[in-house]
N, C-alpha and C positions, 0 to 999 in steps of 0.2 A: 777371332778369339772365340774358344768355346768355353762354356760354363761346366766347371768341373764339378761344383757343388754350390747349392743355395743354403744360406743358413739364417733362419730366423729363430733367434733365442727366445723371443717372447712365445711365439707359437711352439717351439719345441720344449721349452720348460715351463712356460706361463708366468706371467708377471707376479702373481701371488706366490709362486714357488721361490722365483728369484728373490723377491723380498724377503720371504722366510729364511732361505739361505743365506741372505746377506746379514740379516738380524743374528742368526744363529753363529755365523763367522765373526761378527762384530764381538758378541759376547764370549765366545771361545778365546779370540785374539786378546781381549781385555785380560781374561782369566791368565793366559799363558805369559802375557806382558808384566801384569801388575805385581804378581807373586814374586818373580825374580827381582823386579825393580825395588819393591819393598826391602827385600834382603840387601840388594845392592847398594842402595843408598839409605842404609840404617842409621848412618851417622848424622844424616841431615833430617830435620823435622819438616814434614810436609806442611806447606802454607796454603791457607785458602785465601790469601790476599789476590787482588786482580782477577776475581771471578767474572766480572763484566769483561774483561779482556779476554778470558777464556771463552766466554759465551760468543763474543765477537769472532773469534778464530773459530769456533764451532760453525757459525753460520757461513764463514768465508772460506770454509774447506771445499764446499762443493764448487764455488766459481772458480777457486784456484786449480781444483782438479780439471776443470774444463779448459782452463787457460794452459795447463801443461800438456792436454790434447791437442791444443791449437799450435804450440810452439813449433813441433817438428814440420807441420804442413803449412806455415805461414808464408812459404814462398809460393804456395799454390792457391793464394787467397782469390784469385779470380775463378777458380774452380771449387770454391767452398760455398756451401748455403749454411749460414748461421741463422737459426731463429731462436728467439727467446719468448717466453711468457711468464706471467707472474702467477704463482701458486699462493693461495691464501692472501691474495692482493699485496704481497710485499716480497715474497722469496721468489728469486728469478730461476727459472729451468731453461737451460741451454741445451740446444741441440746443434752439433757441428757435423756436416755431412759432405763428403768429398762427392762432386757430381760427375766425376769422370774416374776410369780406373787408375789406381796407383799401385806401385810394387808392394809386394807382400812385406818386405824388409822395413819401408817407409812406414806402412799401415802398423805393423807391430811396434815400431818405435813410437809412432803416436799413441799406440793403445796403451803400453807399458810405461810410458815417461811419468804420468803422474804417481805410478806405485813407486817407481824409484826414487824420483826427486822429492816429494813430498814425505814419504816414510823415512828417508834418509834425514831430512832436516828435523822431522819429529824426534827420531831417534838420537840425533846429535843434542837437541833441545834437552833430552832427559841427562845427559852427562854434563852439558854447560851448566844447566839450572836445575841440579838435584832436588832442590826445595820444592820445585814445582813439577816434579817427574810424574805425579799422578794426572795432572792436567795433560801432560804430553802423552801419557799413556791412554788416556781416554780419547784424545784426538786421533791418535795412532789407530786404536781399535775402530774408530768410526771411520777412518780413511780406508782402512783394509776392508771393512763392509762394503764401502762405496766401490771398491775396486773388483768385487765379486763378479759382476757383469762383464766387466773388461778382461778377467781372467778366463771366463767361460768362452769369450770370442777368442782369446789368443789361443786358447787349447785346439780350438777347431782350425785355426789359421796356420798353427805349427806344424800340423800334419799335412798341409797343402804342398803341392809340387814345389820345387826349390824357385823356379823363375815364374811363379804365379803373380797375378795382378787381383787385386781386391776391388769391387765396385760395390759401393752402397747404394741401396734404393729405400723405398718408403718402408718396406717390410723387412729389412735385414742387410745382408750383403751377399754378394756372389764371388765365388773364387773362380777366376778365369784363367785359362791356360791357353798357349800359343801352339797351334797344330800346324806343323809343316807339310 
């Protein structure tokens, strides 16, 4: 296998730029989602009950996001390297890395799974519990902001050759193609 392209989004974009892009995306998503939801659910009055539950979901969003990345590649658990560390002494930072090349389609599935699953659940929550649509809108915007780096990676992988393999390393990932 030959390396078609090496991608390191931190080096390519910079961690501060990705963070700022994520914050801007989060704010923009909240504005785009909250205004229609306030008109759509005008018959219900927004409640501020269960604020602690909302805070718990806000803290649980990131670990759930990582769990959704893990589910598609769970069958490769012997080829996965999972590391966790605590930030600020209590908040877990989870890194999941596949140590061997996997197919482009499996990597894209693992990359996009949190965006599809969690955002669908949060959108359904807006309609099922319209009194708490503002909470779901905030969580949805926050999660969309979390998905920015995933979308940047997905953009690079989508334009890779059809039968490519993706290999992660410490610096980013490599797109590998078979040469006959």
